[in-house]
C-alpha positions, 0 to 999 in steps of 0.5 A, spaced: 896 800 874 899 805 880 898 812 879 905 815 880 903 821 883 900 818 889 907 815 891 911 823 890 909 830 893 913 834 888 910 842 885 908 838 879 904 833 883 902 838 888 898 842 883 894 836 881 891 835 888 888 841 888 881 838 886 882 833 891 884 838 898 878 842 895 873 837 897 877 833 902 878 826 899 883 822 899 886 818 893 882 812 895 875 815 892 878 816 886 882 809 885 880 805 879 882 798 881 884 793 886 892 795 885 891 801 887 886 800 893 891 795 896 897 799 895 893 805 899 891 801 904 898 798 905 901 805 905 896 807 911 890 811 907 885 812 912 880 807 910 875 812 914 877 818 911 870 823 910 870 828 904 867 834 904 860 832 905 862 826 910 862 820 905 867 815 905 870 811 900 865 806 900 859 811 898 864 813 892 864 806 890 859 801 887 857 806 881 861 801 876 862 794 875 869 794 876 868 797 883 865 791 887 872 788 888 873 794 891 868 795 895 870 787 898 876 790 899 874 796 903 870 791 908 876 786 909 880 792 911 875 794 916 872 800 913 866 802 917 860 802 913 855 805 919 859 812 918 854 816 917 854 823 912 853 830 914 846 829 912 845 823 916 844 819 911 847 811 911 851 808 906 845 803 904 841 809 902 846 811 896 847 809 888 852 804 891 848 799 895 842 799 889 848 798 884 850 793 888 846 790 893 850 783 893 856 785 895 853 789 901 849 783 903 855 779 903 858 783 909 851 784 912 854 782 918 859 788 918 853 793 918 850 795 925 844 799 923 
């Protein structure tokens, strides 16, 4: 389901954005299904956007089984898996990788480090 507030910037919507603005995340970090991810990518969201600790949406994905398809789509869209977060950690050291290493291995040719 596409979330209506993603397509509008009305006052009622802006108040809902406050938590995301505070942690400097795009809606891609909160996408719950492939349709939402596709809409955001097609709308031009920066897939390599980093939040306040330097994580990309790839760091956020992988904790739940439904996110395997999201990880796959992020790789297909060209996300940079080699961006270190601000602590110097690589996405392969995160829980998303340990939860679903098979999807990262599928795209191992896109991972340089």
